[in-house]
N, C-alpha and C positions, 0 to 999 in steps of 0.2 A: 475610317473611310478614306479611300485613295483620292489623289488629286484629280484623276480623270473622272472619277465618279462625281466629285464636286463640280467639275466643269460641266458635265452633262446635265446637272440639276440646277445650274445657275439661273435658269429662267423660271424655275419652279417657284410658286409662291412660298414665302417663308411660313413655317409652322411655328406660330407663337404660343400654341396651347400646351405643348409638352416639350420638356428638355430632351436633348440627345442623350441616349443611354450609352454610357461608356462601359463596355464589357471588359473586366480585368483579364489580363492574359492568364492562361492556365499555368500554374507553377510547374517548373521543370522537376524532374526526378531528384536532382541535386537539392533544389529548394525544399522539396518535400522531406528529404532526409534530414536537412538542417532543422526543419520544424519539429520532426520527431525527436531529434537529439535534444532540442531545447526543452521539450516536454519531459524527456528523461532526466535532464538537469533539474527540472522542477520536482520530479519524483524524488530525486536524491535529497533535495532540501527538505521536503515535507516528511520523508521517512526518517531522516536524521533527527528532526525535531520530535517526531512521535516517540522514538525509541531511545533517544539520548538519556532520559532520566534513568534507564535501566543501569547505566554505568555510573550514575551519580547519586544513587539513593543514600549511600552512607554519608556523603558530604552534605546533602540537603538535610538529612535527618539531624546531623550534628549542628548545622547552622541554626535550626529552629528548636533543638532540644527534643526531638521526637524519635520514637523507635522506628526502625526500618520498615517493619510490617505495616505501620500506619502510614508512613510516607508513600509506600508502594501503592496504596489505594488511590494515589494521584493518577496512576496508570488506568485504574478502573474507571474513575470519574471521567477522565479524558475520553476513553474509548466509548463509554456509554453516552456522552454528549454527542459524539460523532454518530453513534447508532441511532439516537432519537431524532437528530436533526438532518441527517443525510437526505431522506426523502422529502420532508417539507421544504428544505432549502432548495432542492433541485426543482420542485414544482413551482416555487415562487420565482425562480430564475430561468424557467424553461424557454422563455422567448427572448432572452438576452443574447446579444452577440457573444460568442464564446471567448473571443480574444479579450474584449472589454471585461467580461466577467472574471476571467483568469487574472487579469491585472488588478482588479478590485479585490479579489481574494488575496493576492500577494500583499496589497496595502494593509489589510487587516492582520495578516500573518506577521508582517514586519513590526507593526505597532505593538502587537501583543508580545513579541520577543523583547522589545525595549522594556516593557513593563515587567517581564520576567527578570530581566537583568537588574532592575532597581527594586524588586519586591522587598518590602520591609517587614513582611509577615507571611506566614504560610497561607492564610486566606487570600492575600493579594497575589501570591504566586499561583494559587489555584484559579483565581479569576483570570489571570493572564493565560493560563493553560486552556481555559474554556474558550477564550477568544481564538486561540490557535486551533482548537478542536472544531470550531465553527468554520474556519477557513478550510480545514482539512475535509470537512463534510462535503463542501461544494467541490473542492479540487478533485477528489477521487470519484465523485459522481460523474464527472465529465471527461476526465483525462484519458481513460482507456479507449473510449469511443472516439475521442479526438485523434489519438495516435493512429488508430485503425483508419480513420477518415483521411488523415494527412499522408499515410503511407503510399508509396508508389504501387501501381497495380500489381497484385499478386504477392505483395510483401507484408501482408497482415501479420503472420506469425513473427517475422523479424521485428516489426514495430512493437509488438507486445514484448518481445524479448529485450528490446532496448529499454522499455519501461522497467522491466524486471532488473535490468542491469543498473538502472538508477537506484532501485531499491537495494540491490546487492552492494553497490558502491557506498550507499549510506551505512550499511552494516559493516563493510570493510573499512571505510575511512571515517565516515561521519561519527558513528558511535564511539569507536576507539579514540579518534582524535578529540572528540568532545570530552571523553574521560581524561585524556592526557592534559588537555587545556585546563580542565577542572582541577586536576592534581597540582598543576603548576601555578595557575592564576586564580583559581576559584570557579565554582560552578556558575556564578553569575556571568563571568566573562564568556563561558561556553554559550549561554543563551544569547548574549549580545552578538557574539561572532556569527551565530546562525542567522540572526536578523540581518547582519551585514552581507553575508553571502546571498541571502534571499533578495536583497535589494539589487545586487549585481545580476542575478538570474532574471529578475523581473525586467531589467533593462534589456537583456538579451532577448527575452520573449517579445517585448514591445517592438524590437527591431526586426525580428525574424518572422513572427507569426502573421499570416494574412488575416483579413477580415474573415470571421467564421460564424456566419449566421446559424442560429439553432436549426438542427436537422435531425429528424427521427428521434427527438428527445422523449416523445410520449407525453402523456398528461395523466391526471388523476384517473381518467377513464381507462387508462391502460392497466391500472393495478388489478382490477378484477380479472382481466384477460390473462395476465401473468399468473395470478393465483390459481387459475384453472389449468395450468400446465404442470402435471404431476412430476415430470422429470426435472423441471426447473425447481420446483419446491423441494424435491429430494436433494438437489445440489445445495440449496440454501441450508437445509438441515445439516448436511455433511460439513459445510463450511463452519457452522456454529460449533459443531462437536470437535472437529479436528483442530480448529484454532484455539478453542478452550484448552484442549490438551497441550498444544504447543506452548501457550503462555502460562500454563500452570507451572511449567519448568523454567521457561526462558525469562519470565519477569523477575525471578530472583536468582539468576545465574551468578551475578556478582557476589552477593553474600554467601551463596551456596559454595562457590569455588574457594572463597577466602575463609569463611567461618567453619564450614563443614569439611572442606578438603584441606584446609591449613596452608594453602598456597598463597604466595605474595601477590601484590597488585600487578606485577609484570605478567604473571601467568594469566590473570583475569583479562588483561588487555589483549594478550595473544589469543585467548579463547574467543573473544568477541571478533577479532580480526579473522580468524579461521572460519567461524560460523558464517559470517557475512561473505568472506572471500570465496568460499566454495559455492555461493549462490551463482557466481559466473558459470561454473560447471553445470549447475542445474539449468540455467537458461539455455546453454548450448545443447544439453541433452533434450530439453523440451523442443527446441527448434528442429532437431534431427529426428526424434522418435515420438514426441508427444502427440503429433497428429497422425503419424503412421500407425501407431498402436495405442489409441487414446485410452481404452479401458484398462489394458494391462499396465500402461505407464502410470495411470492414476492409482491403481491398486498397489503397485510396487512402491510408489512414493509414500503412501499412507503407511504401508507395512514397515518400511524402513524407518520412518519417523517414529512410529510406535516402539520399535525395537530400540532405537537410540535413547528414547526417554526411559524405557524400562532398565536399560543398562547404565544410565547416567551415574548412579552412585558407584558402580564398579569402576568407572573411569577415574575416580578419585584416588585409586591405588597408585597411580603413576601419571605424571604429567603428560607423557607421550601417549598413553592410552586415552587420556582426556582429549588431547588434540585430535587424534584420529576420530574419536567418537563425535565431537562437535563438528568436524569437517563433513562427515557423512550426513549428519543431522542437517547441516546447512543446505546441502544438495537436495535432500528430500523435501525440505520446507519450501524452497523456491519452486521445485518441480510441481509440488502440490498446488501452490498458489497460482502459477501460470496456467496449469491445466484447468483449474476451476474457472479462472477469469475467461479463458478462451471458450469454454463450454457455455457459460452464461451469456456471453455476447452472441453466440450462435443461436442459442435457443430463444433469445429475445431480440432478434435483429430488427424487429419493427418498433421497439421501444427501448433502445439501448441505454439511454440516460436513466430512465426509471429503473430498469433492471440493475444497472450498475450502482445506483443509489441504494437500492435494496441490498445488493451484494456488499457494498462498503459498510452499510449499517450493520448487517449481520456479522460481517468480518469483525467489526469493532465490538459487537456484543460478545463474540468469542474472546477477543483480547481482554475485555473487562472481566468476563466470567473467569478466564484463566488466572488473571492477576488476583481476583478475589479468592478463588479456590487455593491458589498458592499461598496467599496470606493466611487463610484458615488452616491449611495443612501445617504451615510453619508454626502457628500459634498452638495448635492442639495435638499434632502428631510429631512435629519436629521437621525442620527444613530439609533434613536428609531424605524425606519421603516424597518430595515434590516430583521427582522423576518417575517414581513408581505410580503415583496417582495419575500423573499426566499420561503415562504410557497405557494404563488401563482405559482411560477415556479415549485415547487414539485407537486402541484395539476395537473399542465399540464402534468408532467411526469406520474402521475397515469393514466390519461386519455389515454396517448399514450401507456402505458403498457397494459391497458385493450384492446385497439384496436389491438395491436400486438399479444396478446395471442389468440384473436378470429380469426384474419386474418390468422395467420400461426400456428394454433393449432396443425396441424399434425407434424410439425418440433419439436415443444416443447414437444409433447407427446412422440416422438421417443427419444428426449433428456432425458426425465425423465426415460424411461425404460433402458437406457444405464448405468445409475449410478449403 
């Protein structure tokens, strides 16, 4: 209130019944971008933690005297805990201020990583991973919608692209660096280091993020409404199928490259770097073409992902063939994930947090199913067949996507125009 306004009201009786409301200034576009970047940093940390065991399975198995196929089930348990708890946790926290909730999630995440670093047995390590999974469940239920909400006007695709960049950087730097640290200093130090980086990121978030009251989060009553949207349900089925295909192959990429391909650890590290690094290209392609040709872009991404999995074994003939194959695979995977995330947010704009909790849960059902399928294929058919099985599942996903886009074309056309 200006000084002249105060002067003109100096004779007015004081209002002692209600406090003066202080309306916070609207964040500038620059502040909004810094907030989105902070969320992308958080995505980097969470995705590094989720997938870093992929590059450490052999070391963890050696530490506890367990076969790799059994240690790999840690990925399945983690993913299914996220799947089972994403929606209940989101509903329990739907009225919480999002900034405070995010910082609380980070506190659990950091404490669980400390426990991972000192785990004296495999069950203790598994308990710490469950704590991380619970933090993960809440984080990914709210973060995509927060990034869209914080983005400057008309910059929604770019905000989602930045979140994808955080995911890509996790695969580019987080997973390979975690593997390198594990080779040099031990896998325990890798987990402790992730906890330390998470602490730094949480301090950045506390500084940058404004108060974020819950908004359009939805409630339990939103679930029946979402379940009655066939196009949205078709997307959820597609996520489960394609992500199962993806992680049938990717969960065991480290032992696949080294044991089946006969390559050394340096090749494995470069494979992980290339897979994640090409995610940058995927996010750029999505920003440019994903919303312009949404149906064709999605079908192309799934088709390429299926082809890369089917050709995975042939890439073992030569290291350079393998590098090219995993590079294209990384582009296709990020392109698919971004396209799906964007469509879900649009088809459920009235209950974004509920829809994203379901999305995150189903995504993790796919991760867990893929890790389980890969384990069973390795035990009963041989690890050399994980790409073939994953590719066939992805091909089934492509067929389902084609059917869904034709069957509910009206809903997807409306979705495209809303972006």
